[in-house]
C-alpha positions in Angstrom: -17.5 72.7 -72.3 -16.2 71.0 -69.5 -13.8 72.1 -66.6 -10.8 70.9 -68.4 -11.8 72.2 -71.7 -12.2 75.7 -70.0 -9.0 75.4 -68.2 -7.2 74.7 -71.4 -9.0 77.6 -73.3 -8.1 80.0 -70.4 -4.6 78.9 -70.3 -4.0 79.1 -74.2 -5.4 82.8 -73.8 -3.0 83.4 -70.8 -0.3 82.2 -72.9 -0.8 83.9 -76.3 2.1 86.2 -77.4 -0.6 89.4 -77.4 -1.4 88.9 -73.8 0.7 91.3 -71.3 0.8 88.8 -68.4 -1.5 86.9 -65.9 -1.6 89.8 -63.8 -1.9 92.4 -66.3 1.2 94.5 -65.3 3.2 93.2 -68.5 5.7 91.2 -66.6 5.3 88.4 -68.6 6.2 90.4 -71.7 9.9 90.7 -70.5 12.3 89.2 -72.8 16.0 88.9 -72.1 18.5 88.5 -74.7 21.4 86.2 -74.0 24.3 87.9 -72.9 26.5 89.9 -75.5 29.5 87.3 -76.4 32.1 87.6 -79.0 30.5 87.1 -82.5 32.5 84.0 -83.2 30.0 81.1 -83.7 29.7 78.7 -80.9 29.4 74.8 -81.4 26.4 74.2 -79.0 23.6 76.2 -77.3 22.5 74.1 -74.4 19.1 74.9 -72.3 19.3 73.9 -68.8 16.5 74.3 -65.8 19.3 73.9 -63.2 18.5 77.1 -61.5 15.0 76.3 -60.7 14.5 72.4 -61.1 16.7 71.0 -58.3 15.1 67.7 -57.4 17.5 64.8 -56.5 16.7 62.6 -59.5 17.9 65.4 -62.1 21.4 65.8 -60.6 22.6 62.9 -63.0 21.2 65.0 -65.9 23.1 68.2 -65.0 26.2 66.3 -64.4 25.8 65.2 -68.2 25.6 68.9 -69.2 28.4 69.7 -67.0 30.6 67.3 -68.8 29.6 68.4 -72.2 30.7 72.0 -71.0 33.7 70.9 -69.9 34.8 69.4 -73.3 33.1 71.4 -75.7 32.3 75.0 -77.1 29.2 75.3 -75.2 26.8 78.2 -74.3 24.7 77.1 -71.1 21.7 78.8 -71.6 20.1 78.7 -67.6 16.4 79.4 -67.7 14.8 81.3 -65.0 11.1 81.1 -63.7 8.8 84.1 -64.0 6.3 85.0 -61.2 3.4 82.9 -62.7 6.1 79.8 -63.4 4.6 77.4 -60.6 0.9 78.0 -61.7 1.5 77.9 -65.2 3.7 74.8 -65.1 1.3 73.0 -63.0 -1.6 73.3 -65.4 0.2 73.0 -68.4 1.7 69.5 -67.5 -1.9 68.3 -66.6 -3.3 69.8 -69.9 -0.7 68.4 -72.2 -1.8 64.9 -72.1 -5.7 66.1 -72.7 -5.3 68.9 -75.2 -6.3 67.3 -78.5 -5.2 70.2 -80.3 -1.5 69.8 -79.5 -1.1 73.2 -78.5 -0.4 73.3 -74.8 3.2 71.3 -75.3 4.4 74.6 -77.6 3.6 77.0 -74.9 5.9 78.8 -72.5 5.3 77.3 -68.9 5.8 80.7 -67.3 9.8 81.0 -67.9 11.5 84.4 -68.6 12.0 84.5 -72.4 15.2 84.3 -73.9 16.3 85.6 -77.2 19.4 84.4 -79.0 21.4 86.6 -80.6 24.3 84.6 -82.0 24.7 81.6 -84.2 25.3 78.2 -83.1 26.1 74.8 -84.9 23.8 72.9 -82.7 20.8 73.3 -80.5 20.9 70.6 -78.2 17.9 69.7 -75.8 18.6 67.2 -73.1 15.3 66.2 -71.2 14.8 64.0 -68.2 11.3 63.4 -68.9 8.8 65.0 -71.0 8.2 67.5 -68.1 11.3 69.5 -69.5 10.1 70.0 -73.1 7.8 72.9 -72.9 10.8 74.8 -71.2 12.3 75.4 -74.6 9.2 77.5 -75.6 10.9 80.1 -73.6 13.8 80.6 -76.0 13.1 82.7 -79.1 14.9 82.3 -82.6 16.6 78.9 -81.9 15.3 77.7 -85.1 16.7 80.4 -87.1 20.1 80.6 -85.1 21.1 77.3 -85.0 22.1 75.0 -87.7 20.8 72.1 -86.8 18.7 70.9 -83.5 18.9 67.7 -81.4 16.6 66.2 -78.4 17.7 63.5 -76.2 15.0 62.3 -73.6 16.0 60.1 -71.2 13.1 58.5 -69.7 9.9 57.8 -72.0 8.5 54.3 -71.4 6.9 52.7 -74.7 3.7 52.0 -72.7 3.4 55.7 -72.3 3.5 56.7 -76.1 -0.3 55.9 -76.9 -1.4 57.8 -73.7 1.2 60.9 -75.0 -0.3 61.2 -78.4 -1.4 64.9 -78.0 2.1 66.0 -77.4 4.4 63.6 -79.3 4.5 65.8 -82.4 6.7 68.1 -80.5 9.6 65.9 -81.3 9.0 66.7 -85.1 10.7 70.0 -84.8 14.0 68.5 -84.4 16.5 67.4 -86.8 17.6 64.3 -84.8 15.8 62.3 -81.7 17.2 60.3 -79.3 16.0 58.4 -76.4 17.6 56.7 -73.4 15.4 53.4 -73.5 16.2 50.7 -76.2 12.7 49.5 -76.2 11.1 52.9 -76.6 13.0 53.5 -80.1 10.7 51.7 -82.4 7.3 52.5 -80.8 8.4 56.2 -80.9 9.8 56.2 -84.4 6.6 54.6 -85.6 4.1 57.0 -83.6 5.9 60.4 -84.8 6.8 58.8 -88.6 10.6 59.9 -87.9 14.0 58.1 -87.3 14.7 57.8 -83.6 18.1 56.7 -82.0 19.1 54.8 -79.0 21.4 56.7 -76.6 21.7 55.3 -73.2 22.6 56.8 -69.8 26.1 57.2 -68.4 28.1 58.7 -65.5 31.0 61.1 -64.9 33.5 58.1 -64.5 36.2 60.7 -63.3 34.1 61.7 -60.6 33.2 58.3 -59.5 36.2 56.4 -60.0 38.1 55.2 -57.0 41.6 55.4 -58.8 44.3 56.4 -59.1 44.0 56.1 -55.1 41.4 53.9 -54.1 40.0 54.6 -50.5 39.0 51.6 -47.9 36.1 50.2 -48.5 34.5 50.9 -44.8 30.6 50.0 -46.3 29.6 46.7 -46.8 26.6 47.4 -48.9 25.0 50.5 -50.4 21.5 50.9 -51.5 20.4 54.1 -53.1 17.0 54.9 -55.1 14.4 52.3 -55.7 14.8 48.8 -54.0 13.3 45.6 -53.6 11.6 45.6 -50.4 12.3 41.9 -49.6 15.8 42.6 -50.3 16.1 45.4 -48.1 14.4 43.9 -44.9 16.8 40.9 -45.1 19.9 43.3 -45.4 18.4 45.2 -42.4 18.1 42.1 -40.2 21.5 41.5 -40.8 22.6 45.2 -40.2 20.8 44.7 -36.8 22.4 41.4 -35.8 25.7 41.4 -37.0 28.5 44.0 -37.7 27.9 44.7 -41.1 27.5 48.4 -42.4 24.4 48.8 -44.6 23.5 52.1 -45.8 20.3 52.9 -47.7 17.7 55.6 -48.1 15.4 56.6 -45.4 13.1 58.7 -47.6 11.9 59.0 -51.0 14.6 61.5 -51.7 14.3 61.5 -55.4 11.8 64.2 -55.4 13.3 66.0 -52.9 15.4 69.3 -53.9 19.3 69.5 -53.5 21.3 72.6 -52.6 23.8 71.9 -55.4 23.7 69.2 -57.9 27.6 69.0 -57.9 27.7 68.4 -54.4 25.3 65.8 -54.3 27.1 63.8 -57.3 30.4 64.4 -55.2 28.8 62.8 -52.2 26.9 60.2 -53.7 30.4 59.2 -55.6 32.4 59.3 -52.5 29.9 57.1 -50.7 29.9 54.6 -53.8 33.4 54.4 -54.1 33.8 53.4 -50.5 31.3 50.5 -50.8 32.1 47.0 -51.5 28.6 45.9 -52.7 26.1 48.1 -54.4 22.4 47.1 -55.1 21.0 47.2 -58.5 17.9 46.6 -60.3 16.4 47.4 -63.7 15.1 50.8 -64.1 11.7 51.8 -62.1 11.7 47.9 -60.9 9.2 49.0 -58.3 7.0 50.7 -60.8 5.5 48.0 -63.0 2.2 50.0 -63.7 4.7 52.6 -65.5 6.9 50.3 -67.1 4.6 47.5 -68.2 7.6 45.1 -68.1 9.8 46.9 -70.1 13.2 46.4 -68.6 16.0 48.9 -69.2 19.2 49.8 -67.8 18.8 52.1 -64.9 21.6 54.9 -63.9 22.5 52.9 -60.8 24.5 50.2 -63.2 26.7 53.2 -64.4 27.2 54.5 -61.3 28.1 51.6 -59.6 30.4 50.2 -62.0 32.3 53.2 -62.1 32.7 53.2 -58.4 34.5 50.3 -58.6 32.1 48.4 -56.4 30.5 44.9 -56.8 27.0 45.1 -58.1 24.6 42.8 -56.7 21.2 42.3 -57.8 19.3 41.7 -61.4 20.2 42.5 -64.5 17.5 43.9 -67.2 16.5 41.2 -69.5 17.8 41.1 -73.0 21.0 41.4 -75.0 21.2 45.0 -74.2 22.7 44.9 -70.9 25.1 41.9 -72.1 26.3 44.4 -74.9 26.8 47.2 -72.7 28.5 45.2 -69.7 30.2 42.2 -71.5 32.7 41.6 -69.1 32.1 38.6 -66.2 30.4 39.1 -62.9 29.1 42.6 -63.9 26.5 42.0 -61.8 26.5 39.3 -59.3 22.9 37.9 -59.6 20.2 37.3 -56.5 16.6 36.1 -56.4 14.3 39.2 -57.0 12.7 38.6 -53.5 16.2 38.6 -52.0 15.8 35.2 -50.4 19.6 34.2 -51.2 21.1 37.9 -50.8 23.0 36.9 -47.4 24.0 33.5 -48.8 25.4 35.1 -52.1 27.1 38.0 -50.0 28.6 35.0 -47.6 30.0 33.2 -50.6 31.5 36.3 -52.0 33.2 37.1 -48.6 35.1 33.5 -49.0 36.1 34.3 -52.3 38.0 37.9 -52.3 39.8 37.1 -55.4 36.8 37.0 -57.4 35.3 40.2 -55.5 38.4 42.2 -56.2 38.4 40.7 -59.8 34.7 41.9 -60.4 35.2 45.4 -58.7 38.4 46.0 -61.0 36.6 44.8 -64.3 33.7 47.1 -63.5 36.0 50.3 -62.8 37.9 49.7 -66.0 34.7 48.9 -68.0 33.0 52.2 -67.0 36.1 54.2 -67.8 36.4 52.8 -71.1 32.7 52.8 -72.3 30.1 54.8 -70.1 31.6 58.2 -69.3 29.2 61.0 -70.6 31.7 62.0 -73.0 31.2 58.8 -75.2 27.3 59.7 -75.4 28.1 63.3 -76.3 30.4 61.9 -79.1 27.9 59.5 -80.4 25.0 62.2 -80.5 27.4 64.8 -82.2 28.7 62.2 -84.7 24.8 61.4 -85.7 24.3 65.0 -86.0 27.1 65.3 -88.3 29.9 66.8 -86.4 33.4 65.7 -85.3 34.4 65.4 -81.8 35.8 68.6 -79.9 39.4 68.6 -79.1 38.4 68.7 -75.4 36.4 65.4 -76.0 39.6 63.7 -77.6 41.4 65.0 -74.6 39.1 63.5 -71.9 39.1 60.2 -73.7 42.7 59.9 -73.5 42.5 60.5 -70.1 39.7 58.0 -69.3 41.7 55.2 -71.5 44.9 56.0 -69.6 43.4 55.8 -66.5 41.6 52.5 -67.6 45.0 51.0 -68.4 46.4 51.9 -65.0 43.4 50.0 -63.3 43.8 46.9 -65.6 47.5 46.8 -64.3 47.1 47.5 -60.9 47.1 45.1 -58.1 44.0 45.3 -55.8 44.9 47.1 -52.6 44.7 44.9 -49.6 42.4 47.5 -47.9 39.8 46.7 -50.9 37.3 44.9 -48.7 37.5 47.7 -46.3 37.5 45.2 -43.5 39.6 45.9 -40.3 42.0 43.0 -39.6 40.4 41.8 -36.3 36.7 42.5 -36.9 35.8 41.4 -40.3 32.4 42.8 -41.4 31.7 40.6 -44.4 32.0 37.4 -42.9 29.1 38.4 -40.4 27.0 37.4 -43.5 28.0 33.8 -42.4 25.5 33.7 -39.6 22.9 34.1 -42.2 24.1 31.6 -44.7 21.4 29.1 -44.0 18.7 31.4 -42.5 15.7 32.0 -44.2 
């Protein structure tokens, strides 16, 4: 037996129900019951790893959970790590891809067990990636206590499916399966021989919208997350040599931990709604080895649009993007190598009416189509449930604000430019500069 085989065998033994714990003191046998609450049946049981998984890239995932808890009857089940979590989680993630028995994915990665003690309509698991799936193994009784079950995994690339064959069977324990990438729907459905539904990402549009009182847009260009390096270098040059204000990441921050996911999303939204131009590109554009050319709508499109910024970059290929963002100038295109980015920005600076109209359409479209509440409604509808009164109320609020945006006159301060020191025209110096 090789080293991987021995590790898998030992890991399985340590995770077996008959074992007391990794250190022999019985700590891992501790099982917590969900806090006693009124006996009335709740609609949704929603597990969350927010108390111990705090990486930046998960903040939008927790935002989606927050919106659901605000609009529906939800028991947010915040899981907690046990003393062996870091060790077990690390090895489980490695073994689940090599374990031909398919058992590793079904083991508790070292979280404190929770026993459900009441009835629910829906057991709803929303995972950012496959790394979150083992967490549900810490929850006892969900199959017996929940009328139906749903799994929504946001990020799963079609090219990963053949590599993940040892654990894909985990999806079969759910009644309904959703995936965030449209190009993954058919490959995943064929691999598990089950229907799979597409459910795209979204945004808390009420958090990101600049309306009803739009702030001054003092930032010329905002780039967050993955970026095309050639475009970034040209914008850096412009920022050094002109008066433009360019904000960008100075570290690979998506894997760093945040203090509070709500504060992070508030900060992100506040910067975005004060930015004139917002850089976008298809999901994981810089990770071709992972995507294998699959072009998907990343979360930046929803966030940039909701903030009422003008999105600059590339749209994903195919019809999906045009179906989701069916209005003119949803994204102002530039070359992938960024060779024309400064010229395009200079042209936009000379056409403020186009810029204002594009920004207004983005803000309105996000309010009408891309708030998380629309995604949750679709998910619950597929599972056979009607929208809650909270959902209906939030949708009314979104539509009323969208109507206000559509009927508004864009403020003169949209461009965020001091009258005597125009920032964007600084791009004019680079109009013909390669």
